[in-house]
N, C-alpha and C positions, 0 to 999 in steps of 0.2 A: 505494496497498500505503501500512498504517498503520500505523506504530510506535507499543504506547506508551510512555511516558516512561519514566521509568527513575526508583524513586521512592530518595532521595539513603542516608536510611539504612537501607535492603534492600539495601539497593546493597555499602557499606561496611560491613555486616552479611556479605553473602558472601565478601565479599575479603577479611574478615577470614580467614574460617572455612579461604576457599581457601591463603591464607597464612601459615597453622597447620601446613599437610597438607603446605605443598613448600617450598621454598628460594627464595625470592626473594619482593619485596616491592612492590607495584605502588602506583609515584609518583603520575600522571595519566592520564586519561580524553584518548586521541584525537582528532580526528576520520575521521570513515568509508575507508577505505580503504591508512590508512596498514601495516597489515598486511595487503600482499594476498595473502595465502596462506589466505585467510577469505576467503567467498563469504557472500553476505546483506544482500538494504539495511538490516536486521531488526541486523546485525550489529556485532559494542559489543566496541573495539576500547585494548589502554591500552598506558603504558608503564610500564618491571619496571623494579627493581634486581637483576641476577644474586646468587646466593649463593653460597656455597657446596656445593656437592653436585651443582647445577644442572645435569645431563643437556637432552642433547638431547630424550630421550624424554620426562624430567619436565616439561620440558615443555610435551609437548603434551600428560600429564596432565593439568597446572593448565589449560589454553587450558576439557581435554571438562570437569573437573571445576567452575568459572567457569560454565560456558556451561552445565553442565543446571542446578543455580544458578538461572539465569537465566535462562533458556527462549528460551533464542535464541545465534549463534553468534561464539564469541569470538576474539580473537586479542591476540597476548601480543607485544610485541614489545621486545625487550631492550637499553637501552638503553649498555650493556656493547659491544653490534655496530651499533650507531650512527656510522660515520665523515663525518668534509668537510661538504656540503656537507645534504647525507637526516639527517646532526644535524642540525645548524641548521636545519631548515625541518622535522622535529618535537618537537623539541624551541622552538619560537616555536609553538609551535600547539597544545600539550600544556596541557589544563586540569588544574590540581593536583586531587584532590581532597578 
């Protein structure tokens, strides 16, 4: 499968729009598979900081909103939910935006 490369300026524009609508801050791009609940070879995974007022339903809405903007599946991993070895592995592989 040929997955299109994301344009950085367009990606940041979409991320900022989603951040305005949802109480989270997307801080890094993660390797594919970091958000195992999202399927698809063309999916994009992000690391985010939770802001006050974010619920599980709100997180799901943010994923769907960003997926609609990018035209591909999106997974968001919350930094506050990571622990131990998983936290260290994710943080090592994160690419800041």
